SETI-687812 format. One record per residue (C-alpha): x, y, z; residue in one letter; residue number from 0. Coordinates in steps of 0.05 Angstrom, whole numbers, plus 5000, padded with zeros to 4 digits. Layout:
# SETI-687812
NODE  east  north    up  type  seq
NODE     X      Y     Z     a  NUM
...
# end
This chain:
# SETI-687812
NODE  east  north    up  type  seq
NODE  8027   1806  7897     m    0
NODE  7960   1833  7873     s    1
NODE  7948   1856  7802     s    2
NODE  7938   1928  7827     t    3
NODE  8005   1929  7862     t    4
NODE  8038   1897  7803     s    5
NODE  8007   1948  7756     g    6
NODE  8030   2006  7799     l    7
NODE  8100   1977  7801     r    8
NODE  8103   1972  7725     l    9
NODE  8077   2043  7718     l   10
NODE  8132   2069  7765     r   11
NODE  8185   2031  7726     i   12
NODE  8159   2058  7660     a   13
NODE  8157   2129  7688     f   14
NODE  8228   2123  7714     a   15
NODE  8251   2097  7646     a   16
NODE  8219   2156  7611     v   17
NODE  8254   2205  7658     l   18
NODE  8322   2172  7647     v   19
NODE  8313   2173  7571     l   20
NODE  8289   2245  7572     a   21
NODE  8347   2269  7615     s   22
NODE  8397   2233  7570     a   23
NODE  8366   2266  7508     a   24
NODE  8369   2335  7539     v   25
NODE  8441   2327  7561     g   26
NODE  8464   2303  7493     s   27
NODE  8430   2358  7452     t   28
NODE  8484   2401  7420     p   29
NODE  8480   2476  7428     a   30
NODE  8463   2517  7366     p   31
NODE  8524   2535  7325     a   32
NODE  8507   2609  7322     a   33
NODE  8455   2649  7359     v   34
NODE  8449   2715  7323     t   35
NODE  8409   2751  7377     y   36
NODE  8459   2739  7434     r   37
NODE  8502   2799  7451     a   38
NODE  8576   2788  7438     q   39
NODE  8596   2845  7485     y   40
NODE  8567   2862  7553     h   41
NODE  8570   2931  7586     f   42
NODE  8591   2931  7659     t   43
NODE  8594   2988  7707     v   44
NODE  8660   3013  7738     p   45
NODE  8640   2989  7807     d   46
NODE  8580   2964  7848     h   47
NODE  8519   2943  7807     w   48
NODE  8471   2966  7753     k   49
NODE  8398   2952  7743     n   50
NODE  8341   2970  7696     d   51
NODE  8382   2982  7633     p   52
NODE  8345   3024  7582     q   53
NODE  8346   3018  7507     r   54
NODE  8405   3058  7479     p   55
NODE  8386   3125  7447     v   56
NODE  8424   3148  7386     y   57
NODE  8439   3223  7388     l   58
NODE  8493   3265  7355     n   59
NODE  8534   3206  7331     g   60
NODE  8534   3168  7398     k   61
NODE  8491   3116  7432     f   62
NODE  8469   3139  7501     h   63
NODE  8458   3081  7550     y   64
NODE  8421   3098  7614     y   65
NODE  8416   3050  7673     y   66
NODE  8401   3051  7748     l   67
NODE  8464   3052  7790     y   68
NODE  8470   3041  7865     n   69
NODE  8534   3065  7899     a   70
NODE  8517   3038  7968     d   71
NODE  8484   2971  7955     y   72
NODE  8448   2938  7993     p   73
NODE  8420   3004  8021     n   74
NODE  8366   3042  7984     e   75
NODE  8400   3109  7988     v   76
NODE  8446   3128  7930     g   77
NODE  8407   3099  7872     t   78
NODE  8413   3145  7811     a   79
NODE  8407   3143  7736     w   80
NODE  8476   3138  7705     r   81
NODE  8498   3147  7633     l   82
NODE  8549   3112  7588     a   83
NODE  8561   3130  7515     t   84
NODE  8591   3092  7457     t   85
NODE  8601   3101  7382     t   86
NODE  8613   3028  7366     d   87
NODE  8576   2988  7419     g   88
NODE  8642   2959  7444     v   89
NODE  8680   3015  7479     a   90
NODE  8637   3052  7529     f   91
NODE  8654   3119  7563     a   92
NODE  8625   3128  7632     d   93
NODE  8591   3196  7636     q   94
NODE  8573   3191  7710     g   95
NODE  8507   3207  7742     i   96
NODE  8456   3234  7693     a   97
NODE  8398   3244  7742     a   98
NODE  8405   3237  7818     p   99
# end
């Protein structure tokens, strides 16, 4: 075996060892105990799907949450802006289509 072939073989073995050690380190890393920016509650629509959620707007004691809603997915027809309101960020009331 030539020294070049032997050197490449050692390099491959070293690279494989680094990959094994790195994957073991990633797999054994514990998750953070508390992530303060992660939402504890998640709003879902009554049916079908939502997209493009907007930042809630606070008005007259309620948060107004607008999002795109598609009643006939996967077709393009039927997409409209829909509204949900909440006073506490947990219980949402569906207000239906806000803008067709």
